[in-house]
C-alpha positions, -999 to +999 in steps of 0.1 A: -316+089+525-318+072+558-293+095+575-311+126+561-344+112+572-331+106+607-318+142+609-352+155+599-369+134+625-344+145+652-349+181+643-387+182+642-401+152+660-381+144+690-391+172+714-400+162+749-436+152+756-449+174+783-479+161+802-498+174+832-528+154+842-540+125+822-561+136+793-594+118+786-583+109+751-547+107+738-538+105+701-503+100+686-504+113+651-476+101+628-478+127+601-457+144+574-440+177+566-474+195+564-474+196+602-440+213+604-444+238+576-434+272+588-458+289+564-487+277+585-491+290+621-488+262+646-523+267+659-537+263+624-519+231+615-538+198+612-528+184+646-538+215+665-571+218+646-579+182+652-574+186+689-597+217+690-624+200+669-624+168+690-626+187+723-655+208+710-674+177+698-666+153+727-666+179+755-636+160+768-599+168+773-580+156+743-542+155+739-527+152+705-490+147+699-479+149+663-446+134+652-430+132+618-433+097+602-403+090+579-400+053+570-363+047+577-350+016+595-351+037+628-388+043+624-399+013+646-376+023+674-386+059+674-424+053+672-422+026+699-404+051+721-430+078+716-458+054+723-441+042+755-436+077+767-470+091+756-492+060+762-517+069+735-552+055+732-550+058+694-519+058+671-529+074+638-505+066+609-508+090+580-490+073+550-476+097+524-476+094+486-445+115+487-423+087+500-427+065+468-439+089+441-421+122+444-392+120+419-364+143+429-336+153+406-314+165+435-318+132+453-310+113+421-278+133+416-267+127+452-272+090+449-256+086+415-227+109+417-217+108+454-199+139+467-201+159+435-237+151+431-244+160+467-231+196+460-254+199+430-282+184+450-277+209+478-282+238+453-314+223+440-327+216+475-319+251+487-339+265+457-369+242+464-369+253+500-370+291+491-407+300+490-405+328+464-385+306+441-403+273+447-437+289+441-427+304+408-443+289+377-409+290+358-394+269+386-422+243+383-417+241+345-380+237+349-384+210+376-408+191+354-385+192+324-355+181+345-374+151+358-384+141+323-350+145+308-325+137+336-347+115+358-354+116+395-353+093+425-380+088+451-371+091+488-379+054+493-386+023+473-419+006+479-401-023+496-382+001+519-413+020+530-433-012+536-406-028+556-404+002+580-442+004+583-446-033+590-418-033+616-434-003+633-470-017+633-457-051+646-442-034+677-472-013+683-496-042+680-482-056+712-498-027+730-532-042+737-548-010+750-538+010+719-559+012+688-538+015+656-553+033+626-535+034+592-547+059+567-535+052+531-518+077+509-533+102+485-530+100+447-496+096+431-476+127+425-465+137+390-431+154+393-424+153+356-458+166+346-462+140+319-485+110+313-457+084+313-444+097+346-478+097+362-485+061+350-451+050+365-459+066+398-495+053+399-482+018+394-457+023+422-482+038+446-508+011+439-481-015+450-473+006+481-510+010+491-518-026+485-489-037+506-497-012+534-533-024+535-522-060+537-500-051+567-529-034+584-551-064+579-524-088+590-520-071+623-558-064+627-555-027+626-579-001+612-573+007+575-587+039+560-585+050+524-576+087+517-608+107+513-614+112+475-627+148+480-594+158+496-571+147+468-547+172+454-564+174+420-599+176+435-592+212+446-558+227+438-568+259+457-560+240+490-523+238+481-495+263+487-476+276+457-450+248+459-479+225+448-469+200+475-479+213+509-514+224+520-524+259+529-546+268+559-577+259+541-562+225+532-552+219+568-587+226+580-602+202+554-579+174+564-585+181+601-623+180+597-620+146+581-596+133+608-618+146+636-648+128+622-629+095+619-613+097+653-645+107+671-662+076+656-633+053+666-633+068+701-671+063+706-667+027+694-637+021+717-657+034+747-686+012+740-663-019+739-647-010+773-662-024+805 
């Protein structure tokens, strides 16, 4: 999965950082596929809305650069390079429950059966990436059944994800003028739609969250829990039909919470500066 993850990062997250004059506040958001979802107009995605909300509230120039966070072994090198180029005041990690709790049948087939499995996996992935199909109730029932009967694989193990996060935070912690904020994941996903699968994923996510929080504390970074009122099951109406990504209303809700958090951190940061 590392090679696939690197291709995703290269496609969506490695564009040049264009800067004119120095913004008053600079934020490097390390986000997820919600911020590259073609179903949401760029100006209505979380990163863009956060920027607009912060500028309105602070009456200052804010520059937000959003990059896709995918915890492969290359993650520390990529994030360190972005930070070196952008020189952010705040690096905002958005940890994803998807990494360790989304059980994918295509991914399991590719890993277990090699080249043959890869061809089968490609068919499944193409279906999942076709909106009219992926948002169909029959597809969801079939996917749940496949996970329960065939099994699925998560993109990363807990240990793999934590190793990448720790190596990345360790590098960034050397930047004394940069505040590092790590927001924990949302609730576990339930790809199989059954209680046993949910319990399995909740256990895995609890291990990941506890490990990530320990990393944040070890390097004296900010740790934030995911807001309970924004959980997937709190209001399903904020999700697209694929039941994974957020719709425009969902982007706005997340952005409002982020802007509230970041403005408070910025105010505290300014009070501590000479």
